[in-house]
C-alpha positions as a printed Julia matrix, in Angstrom:
96×3 Matrix{Float64}:
 32.6   -87.77  -39.49
 33.38  -87.8   -43.24
 35.48  -85.14  -44.91
 32.55  -83.95  -47.13
 30.22  -83.67  -44.09
 32.94  -81.68  -42.2
 33.39  -79.27  -45.02
 29.57  -78.75  -45.26
 29.37  -78.07  -41.52
 32.28  -75.63  -41.67
 30.72  -73.91  -44.71
 27.39  -73.57  -42.89
 29.03  -72.21  -39.76
 31.11  -69.75  -41.79
 27.95  -68.57  -43.55
 26.17  -68.18  -40.2
 29.12  -66.14  -38.77
 29.2   -63.86  -41.84
 25.39  -63.37  -41.7
 25.46  -62.61  -37.96
 28.42  -60.25  -38.37
 26.57  -58.43  -41.15
 23.5   -58.01  -38.91
 25.65  -56.74  -36.01
 28.22  -54.66  -37.89
 26.09  -53.43  -40.77
 23.92  -51.0   -38.71
 27.1   -49.69  -36.92
 28.87  -49.02  -40.16
 25.74  -47.35  -41.58
 25.35  -45.14  -38.51
 29.0   -44.15  -38.69
 28.61  -43.22  -42.31
 25.51  -41.23  -41.59
 27.33  -39.37  -38.74
 30.3   -38.58  -40.99
 28.05  -37.29  -43.74
 26.09  -35.15  -41.25
 29.32  -33.81  -39.87
 30.65  -32.91  -43.34
 27.27  -31.24  -44.16
 27.41  -29.16  -41.02
 31.03  -28.1   -41.69
 30.17  -27.05  -45.24
 27.17  -25.05  -43.89
 29.37  -23.28  -41.33
 32.04  -22.61  -44.07
 29.34  -21.08  -46.38
 28.05  -19.0   -43.47
 31.49  -17.59  -42.78
 32.13  -16.89  -46.47
 28.8   -15.03  -46.65
 29.8   -12.85  -43.68
 33.16  -12.14  -45.24
 31.6   -11.08  -48.57
 28.85   -9.03  -46.83
 31.19   -7.3   -44.45
 34.19   -6.72  -46.72
 32.3    -3.73  -48.21
 32.92   -2.02  -44.85
 36.41   -1.36  -46.1
 35.13    0.38  -49.21
 32.17    2.16  -47.51
 34.48    3.81  -44.94
 35.44    6.54  -47.4
 31.73    7.17  -48.02
 30.86    7.76  -44.37
 28.39    4.97  -43.98
 27.06    4.02  -40.47
 28.03    0.86  -38.74
 31.39    0.54  -40.45
 33.22   -0.33  -37.23
 30.79   -3.2   -36.46
 31.02   -4.55  -40.0
 34.82   -4.46  -39.81
 34.71   -6.32  -36.53
 32.3    -9.0   -37.89
 34.7    -9.34  -40.86
 37.7    -9.84  -38.7
 35.88  -12.31  -36.5
 34.68  -14.36  -39.49
 38.21  -14.33  -40.87
 39.61  -15.41  -37.5
 37.29  -18.44  -37.48
 37.72  -19.32  -41.16
 40.83  -21.39  -40.57
 38.64  -24.0   -38.89
 36.66  -24.66  -42.02
 38.62  -23.46  -45.09
 41.72  -24.81  -46.82
 44.96  -22.87  -46.72
 44.68  -21.99  -50.36
 41.34  -20.23  -49.83
 42.52  -18.31  -46.82
 45.76  -17.14  -48.58
 43.69  -16.11  -51.7
C-alpha cells in the first residue's frame, strides 16, 4: 500500500472514530451538564427559601417586646433555618 493511501485510510478512520465518539460521548456530556445546572438551580431555590424564612422570622425577636402571638414558633423556625443555612450559604453570608 502506498504512503498516500495509508495516510488517507488513517485519516478516514480517525474521522470515523471522532464522529462516533461525539455521538456516544456528546449526549452523556450534555446530560451531565443539564444535571449540574438543575442541581445548582435547586440549591439556589433552597437557599432563597431559607433566606426568606430568616427574613420573615427575624421579626420575632423585635415583636417579642410588643406581645405578639406565635413568637416562640417564629423564633424556632428562625433557628431551624439558620441551622440549615450552612448547607447552602457561603461563610461570609452566615457570618454577616
